[in-house]
C-alpha positions, 0 to 999 in steps of 0.5 A: 406566543412570545411578547414583547415589551415597549416604553411608551411615553404619555405626558410625564408618565413612563408606560409600558406597551406589550405587544404579542410577536407573530410566529414565523410562517410555517413554510418560511420554518420549513425553509429554514429546516432545509437549508440547516443540512446544507450549512452543516455540510458547508461547516464540516468541509470548511473543519476538513479544509483546515484539517487538510491544510494544517497536515504535515507535508510529505517529504521524499529523501534520497539516500545515494550510498544504500541507492534508496528513496524514502518517502515520509509524512511529516515525521511518521515514514511511508515507504523506502523503495530500494531502487538499485541492487545491495547485498543483503548480508544475510544471504550466502556470499555464493548464493545467487540471491545475495544481491537485488533490488527494485522493491519495497522495504520497509512498507510501514503501517499507520503507526510506525509498525513494519508490515514487510520482510526483507530476505527472510531466512525461509526465502531469500528472494522475498523483499518487501513489495515486489514484482518478479517472475518465477518462470522467464522464457527467453525466445531464440531466433533457432527456435530455442528458449532459455529460462530465466528466473527473476525469483532465483537470480539464478541465471544471471537475470536481475532488475537494475535500475536505469533512470528517474522519470519526471522527478517527484510529484508531491500534492496536498493529497499524494505523492508519487514518483516514476522510476525506469527499471531494466531487466538486464542478463549480467553486468547491466554496463555490459550485459543484455537488456530484455525488458523495459519496466516503468513503474509509478508509486503512488501514496495518499494521505491517512484518510477514513474510509467508512470508520475505518482509518487507512493509507492507500498507495498505488503501484502502476506498471509498464513493462515493453520488450526491447528485443526477442518474444518473452514467455512469463509463467507461474509455478504449477499447482501455486501459480506464483509469479508476478506482483507480491507482498511478503509480511512480517507477521507476529509468531507466537511462542506457541506456535497452535492454530487457535493462537495463529488465528487469533493473531494472524488472518488473511482475510478474502471475501468469503472471510477468514482463510482457514489455511494456505491458498493455491492457485485460487481466484481471488479479487482482493486478500489481506492480511492482519497481525501484530507488526514490529514497530519503530520508536524515534528519537524521543520516545527512546528514553536510556536512563530517563533521558531520550536519546537523539537520533535513535531508532529502536525496532520494538517487538510486538506483543500479542495483545498489541493493537492489530494492523495489516494491509489488503492487495486489490485487484482492479476489476480492469486487470487481465484475466480477473480476477487472477489466481493468489498463492497465500501463506500464513507464514508471510506472502501474498503472492499475486499469480498472473498469468498464473501457471498459464503460459503467456508469450509477449512479442517485441514492442507489445506493452504490458500494463498492470495496476493493483493497490496497497490499502494499509488499515488499523485494527482488524477489519471485517469483510464489508469494510474491505469491499467498501474500500475495494469499490471505493478503489475501482472508482477511482481507477481511469 
């Protein structure tokens, strides 16, 4: 038991009195201990609030010449949206896939690495994150059906920008925009619009999900027919057609199965896919690799001096830190889970409605939503599942 010393004045002498200090009752101590966790939680939330307040702001920047809208968090780019049609110099001039728009590229990892590829030589019609169908059937009044392809662009059917809707919306936790596109046959100024397309993209701040540093980017789509019935269909035996992400994975010099599985990984709920998948029902699928990254400004040096305004793409090395992204399908998605096509050379394709024919009538509205979950490191199935369940809890 502790003691206290008290001075006592007796005549002309100074004495001390020693007193025992009673300990608090056990019940009082228990009350203190019960309150302590609450105090720690309050302190933790204060720290998080201060961190959020100190976070760098989201910034949108439009380049009207390039027809691009780029989102950055502070100085770190998040993605670029190619909002209207441009030419791709690497595609031959007589190829109908030389021009395209209405897609996201680049999509950046959390450390500035470039996750997506655009109009690669093996598939000119792959553009970062895009949403197109390989078979679009336009039903005519005489009972015939005209076949088109948003993938191949070989019949003049293309997506074109129409207008921004509502302006950019930036909060402490996210940044979003909404755009209206149209599916036009021929020149959008003179051609025929067969579909009205509304796209909302929401980027969230980097956060920890469990022990994984990550960022979520949500895509919300709404399509409405404007004229005649339309049939959407994927490719027989493969099902692709719809929401697609083309990755830009690291390709080792020695293309062995061992080196591929160690560096590039497609992860599905059953684990790492041993090979490519076709017409496989999945709630999610992810790609992990070593991706090229961009080094900006002061990080770029020539003869020891920083180069202002310089941007250099750094080729990845097989010993670099991996990263990647996962496509999440909400459980409310039509025909859940949809079928997928996955390829180790880069694409993850959500096939909906897949190889089945789905016909929509004029005035009918189709709504779909997806999430891209960007992560650091090579994540495990339980870590992905935790993020996936968090996403489903957030879906209205």
